[in-house]
C-alpha positions in Angstrom: 26.3 152.2 120.5 23.4 153.2 117.7 24.8 154.2 114.5 24.4 157.8 113.4 24.3 159.0 109.8 27.7 160.6 110.4 29.3 157.7 111.7 27.8 155.5 108.6 28.8 158.0 106.2 32.6 157.9 106.8 34.3 161.1 109.3 35.3 163.2 106.2 32.1 163.0 104.0 30.1 163.5 107.1 31.8 166.9 107.4 31.8 167.7 103.4 28.1 166.7 103.7 27.3 169.3 106.8 25.9 166.7 109.1 28.1 167.5 111.6 26.0 169.5 113.7 27.4 171.9 116.4 25.0 170.9 118.6 23.6 174.2 120.9 23.8 177.2 120.4 26.5 179.3 121.9 26.5 182.0 124.4 29.0 184.3 123.4 26.4 187.3 124.0 27.4 188.4 127.6 23.8 188.2 129.0 25.0 185.7 131.4 27.5 183.6 132.6 28.2 180.3 131.2 29.1 177.3 132.9 30.8 174.5 131.1 32.0 171.2 132.5 35.7 169.6 131.3 36.0 165.7 132.1 39.9 164.8 132.4 42.7 163.4 134.5 46.0 164.9 133.8 47.7 166.1 137.0 47.6 170.4 137.0 43.9 170.4 135.4 42.6 171.3 138.3 45.0 174.2 139.0 44.1 175.2 135.7 40.2 175.4 135.6 40.8 177.3 139.2 43.4 180.1 137.1 40.8 180.1 134.4 37.8 181.2 136.7 40.0 183.5 138.9 40.4 185.8 135.5 37.3 184.9 133.6 34.2 186.6 134.2 32.1 185.1 130.9 32.4 181.8 131.5 33.2 179.2 134.4 34.4 175.9 134.0 33.4 172.9 136.5 36.4 170.4 136.6 35.4 166.6 137.3 38.0 163.8 137.2 37.7 160.5 135.7 39.8 158.1 135.1 42.0 157.8 132.5 40.5 157.0 129.0 41.7 153.5 128.3 40.5 152.7 132.3 37.3 153.7 131.8 36.9 157.1 131.3 36.5 157.1 127.0 33.5 154.8 127.8 32.1 156.8 130.3 32.0 159.7 128.2 30.8 157.5 125.2 27.8 156.8 127.4 27.6 159.9 128.8 26.9 161.4 124.8 24.2 158.8 124.6 22.6 159.7 127.2 22.7 163.4 126.5 24.3 164.8 129.5 27.7 164.8 128.4 30.0 167.7 129.7 31.1 169.8 126.9 34.8 169.0 127.2 36.9 166.1 128.0 40.2 164.8 127.7 41.0 162.8 124.6 44.2 161.4 123.0 44.9 162.1 119.7 44.9 158.7 118.4 41.1 158.2 119.9 39.4 161.7 118.5 39.2 159.9 115.3 36.8 157.1 116.5 34.9 159.5 118.8 34.4 161.4 115.7 33.3 158.7 113.6 31.0 157.4 116.5 29.3 161.0 116.0 30.7 162.0 120.3 32.3 165.2 118.8 31.0 168.8 118.1 32.9 170.5 115.2 34.1 174.0 117.1 35.8 175.1 113.5 34.3 178.4 113.7 35.3 179.5 117.1 38.7 177.8 116.6 40.2 178.5 113.1 41.3 182.2 114.3 43.7 180.4 116.8 45.2 177.6 114.6 48.4 179.7 114.0 49.3 179.3 117.6 49.8 175.9 117.2 52.3 173.1 115.8 51.1 172.2 112.4 50.9 168.2 113.2 49.2 168.9 117.1 46.8 171.0 114.4 45.9 168.2 112.3 45.5 165.7 115.2 42.2 167.6 116.4 41.1 168.2 112.9 38.9 166.1 110.1 38.9 167.6 106.8 37.2 171.1 107.7 36.3 170.3 110.7 37.7 171.3 113.9 37.2 169.1 117.5 39.2 171.0 120.2 42.2 172.0 121.2 45.7 170.5 120.9 47.1 170.2 124.3 50.4 168.5 124.5 52.6 167.2 122.0 55.3 163.9 121.7 57.8 165.2 119.7 60.6 162.5 119.4 64.5 161.8 120.1 67.1 159.4 120.9 67.6 158.6 124.6 71.2 157.2 124.6 73.3 155.9 127.3 76.3 158.5 126.9 78.7 156.7 129.2 78.3 153.2 127.3 78.8 155.7 124.0 81.6 157.4 125.4 83.7 153.7 126.6 83.5 152.5 122.9 84.4 156.2 121.1 80.8 156.1 120.0 79.3 159.7 119.0 75.0 159.9 119.0 74.3 158.6 115.8 72.8 161.2 113.5 71.7 158.5 110.5 69.8 155.6 111.1 72.4 153.4 109.0 75.0 155.1 111.7 72.9 153.3 114.7 72.5 150.0 113.0 76.5 150.5 112.5 76.6 151.3 116.2 74.1 148.7 117.8 76.6 146.1 116.0 79.7 147.2 118.4 77.7 147.3 120.9 76.4 144.1 120.8 80.1 142.9 119.8 81.7 144.2 122.8 79.4 142.8 125.1 76.9 140.1 124.3 74.5 141.0 126.8 74.1 144.6 125.3 71.7 145.8 123.0 70.8 148.6 121.4 67.3 149.0 122.5 64.0 147.1 122.5 61.1 146.2 121.1 58.4 149.1 120.1 54.8 148.3 120.3 51.4 150.1 119.0 52.3 154.0 119.3 55.7 153.9 119.9 56.4 151.8 116.9 53.9 154.2 115.2 56.3 157.2 116.0 59.4 155.4 113.9 57.0 155.2 111.1 55.6 158.7 111.3 59.0 160.3 111.1 59.2 159.7 107.3 56.0 159.9 106.6 55.2 156.5 106.3 51.1 157.3 107.0 49.0 154.7 108.8 45.7 156.4 107.2 44.2 158.8 105.2 40.8 160.3 104.3 40.1 160.7 100.3 36.4 162.4 100.1 34.2 160.5 102.1 36.1 157.3 102.8 39.3 156.2 104.9 42.2 155.1 103.3 44.7 152.3 105.3 48.0 152.3 104.3 49.7 150.7 106.8 51.4 148.1 104.8 52.5 150.7 101.9 56.2 150.3 100.4 57.1 153.7 102.9 55.9 151.4 105.8 57.8 148.4 104.6 60.9 150.4 104.5 60.6 151.2 107.6 59.6 147.6 109.2 62.8 146.1 107.0 64.9 148.3 108.9 63.6 147.2 112.1 63.7 143.6 111.2 67.4 143.9 110.1 68.3 144.6 113.4 66.3 141.7 115.0 68.3 140.0 112.3 71.3 141.0 113.3 70.5 140.0 117.2 71.3 143.9 118.5 67.4 144.0 119.9 67.3 143.0 123.6 64.2 140.9 124.1 63.0 142.9 127.6 59.5 144.6 126.7 59.2 148.1 126.8 58.1 148.9 130.4 58.9 146.0 131.3 61.0 145.4 135.0 63.4 144.1 132.9 63.4 146.6 130.4 64.4 149.5 133.5 67.0 147.1 134.8 68.5 147.0 131.7 68.3 150.7 131.1 69.9 151.4 134.4 72.8 148.4 134.2 73.6 149.8 130.7 72.4 146.6 128.7 70.0 149.1 127.0 72.0 151.6 125.1 68.7 153.6 123.4 65.0 154.8 123.5 63.7 156.0 120.7 60.9 158.0 122.1 58.6 161.2 122.9 59.6 164.0 125.3 57.7 162.5 127.5 60.0 159.3 128.2 62.3 161.0 129.8 60.3 161.1 133.2 59.7 157.2 132.7 63.1 156.9 132.2 64.1 158.9 135.4 61.4 156.6 137.4 62.3 153.5 136.4 65.9 153.4 136.2 67.4 156.0 139.0 70.5 153.3 138.4 71.3 155.1 135.0 70.7 158.6 136.9 74.4 160.9 135.0 75.2 158.6 132.0 72.4 159.5 129.9 71.8 162.2 127.4 69.6 163.2 124.7 70.1 163.5 120.9 68.2 164.0 117.7 66.5 161.2 116.2 68.3 159.6 113.7 67.7 160.8 109.9 67.1 158.3 107.3 69.1 160.5 105.0 72.1 162.6 106.4 71.2 166.5 106.1 67.2 165.8 107.2 65.6 167.6 109.8 61.9 165.4 110.2 61.0 163.4 113.4 58.0 161.3 114.6 55.5 162.0 117.3 54.3 159.8 119.7 51.7 160.8 122.5 49.7 163.9 122.8 46.1 165.0 123.8 43.6 167.5 123.2 40.5 169.3 125.0 38.0 167.4 123.0 34.2 169.4 122.8 31.9 166.4 123.1 28.7 166.2 121.0 25.8 168.6 122.6 27.5 171.0 124.0 25.4 173.8 125.3 28.3 176.7 124.5 31.0 175.4 122.2 32.2 178.9 122.2 32.6 178.9 125.7 34.4 175.4 125.7 36.8 176.8 123.1 37.5 180.1 124.7 38.6 177.6 127.6 40.5 174.9 126.1 42.2 177.2 123.8 43.3 179.5 127.0 44.2 176.6 129.1 46.6 175.4 126.1 48.4 178.8 125.8 48.7 180.6 128.9 52.3 180.7 130.2 52.0 180.5 133.7 49.2 177.4 133.3 51.2 175.9 131.1 53.9 175.9 132.8 52.4 174.2 135.8 50.9 171.5 133.9 54.6 170.8 132.6 55.8 170.7 136.2 53.3 168.4 137.6 51.6 166.3 134.7 55.3 166.7 132.1 53.3 167.9 129.5 55.3 169.4 126.1 53.2 172.5 124.8 51.5 172.0 121.2 51.5 175.5 121.1 54.3 176.9 119.5 54.9 180.1 121.5 55.4 178.2 125.0 58.3 175.8 124.1 60.7 178.4 126.4 58.3 178.2 129.6 60.8 178.5 132.8 60.4 174.6 133.3 61.2 174.1 129.8 64.6 175.6 130.2 66.8 173.8 133.4 69.5 171.2 132.9 68.4 167.7 134.5 71.1 166.5 136.8 69.7 162.4 135.2 71.0 163.6 131.8 74.4 164.7 133.2 72.9 168.5 133.3 71.7 168.8 129.8 68.7 170.9 128.7 67.1 168.0 127.5 64.4 170.3 126.1 66.5 172.3 123.4 66.8 169.2 121.7 62.9 168.7 121.9 62.3 172.3 121.0 64.2 171.8 118.1 62.1 168.4 117.3 59.0 169.7 117.8 59.1 172.0 115.0 59.6 169.2 112.4 57.2 166.8 113.8 56.3 165.5 109.8 52.3 167.0 109.9 51.2 164.2 107.1 50.1 161.5 110.2 46.2 160.7 110.7 44.9 158.4 113.1 42.4 156.1 112.3 38.8 156.0 113.8 39.3 152.2 115.0 42.8 152.7 116.7 42.2 150.2 120.1 41.9 147.5 117.4 44.2 148.7 115.0 47.0 149.0 117.7 45.9 145.4 119.5 45.7 143.2 116.0 49.1 144.8 115.2 50.5 144.1 118.6 49.8 140.5 118.0 52.2 140.4 115.1 54.9 142.9 116.2 55.2 140.7 119.4 56.0 137.6 117.4 57.9 139.5 114.8 60.2 141.0 117.2 61.1 137.4 118.7 61.7 136.1 115.0 58.7 134.5 114.5 57.5 136.3 110.8 58.3 140.0 110.2 57.4 143.7 110.6 55.8 144.0 107.6 53.9 140.9 108.2 52.4 142.2 111.1 51.4 145.7 109.7 49.7 143.7 106.2 48.0 141.7 109.1 46.5 144.9 111.4 45.5 146.5 107.7 43.6 143.5 106.7 41.7 143.3 110.2 40.9 147.5 110.3 39.7 147.6 106.9 37.3 144.7 107.8 36.3 146.3 110.8 35.8 149.4 109.4 33.4 147.8 106.8 31.8 146.0 109.7 31.5 149.8 111.2 29.2 150.9 108.1 32.3 153.1 107.7 33.5 153.9 103.7 37.3 153.0 102.5 38.9 153.2 99.7 41.7 151.1 98.8 
């Protein structure tokens, strides 16, 4: 794709210099009905569009389902922007949004959006913002907690750990009880990012008109060294997450915990049926007793693409879909989305007990967690490459070859090189 002035100056600088154009004019006059197109793939989005069109007369939305982002949807969106025939709206993951911005593929809708900022969790709002620009509406988030095999913990007289020191001690006890049992499995890319996110071990930041890459910071090394210690203790399973061996371990009790986002509930239930009734959810362990801070893993936005003919109407729909109670309740039921809007945490779909987790109302835990997600996190503009480079090192580190800290340093070095190759400014 041709480099735009936006891309060359760097995201924050472009915003500061006013190089991010709003695209075309807003309809907003009521003269005639505006039509905007929305590309996405989440189950329930078609229902949301239908409900919006039935209740709104000024804007009409046309929904088109595309392949999930990493499977072709994102490239289709970028190609459409280049060809100047992109839809107004698109489903874009938080981790990918900065790369779209860096390529000049998004419209700044802050003039329409800022009035609704207070409706969303601070961390979610930051995920759709760079500098003063706002590129879409937050849809869902991935507040993290501790999924744990309560039956196993109870059998050993262990309570759910409240600190990472307790977690390490429990890991040793569980493995000592049976050499085939492990506290957890290796975490990769965005799952690992959630662990770093919790204590504020940021990976990226914006300074003036430049990107800062901080993956190898002292804060990150603290998190890395903790998990490296568990590897050294021999208490981390070799089963990769989402592999069949992982699901088997969750079902038979060989893997005792998953430190994961709210959507992991569906993953665990769907892949480890044998664990039904054995598992429970507890708050994410803290680095210091009494602290109350969690990480986030996952989430997406309804982003406004460059060239939208009606950015005001696009925001109207995007904000409505994320905040309408009836519509989002359906999204919870059909897509397992957890709302970024603060007023929606008590939806009916989020207040019932779950038989898989012993009848526990697990969303009560995530509702509390959502309010304490550390808001300091910023995703970088080349996350696909950053994640791939990080995974190369993490795969080796979890198996005892190299260290997690080394993997972070290498990923940082390669990310900085890629940013410079793409003409983005980097400050050390």
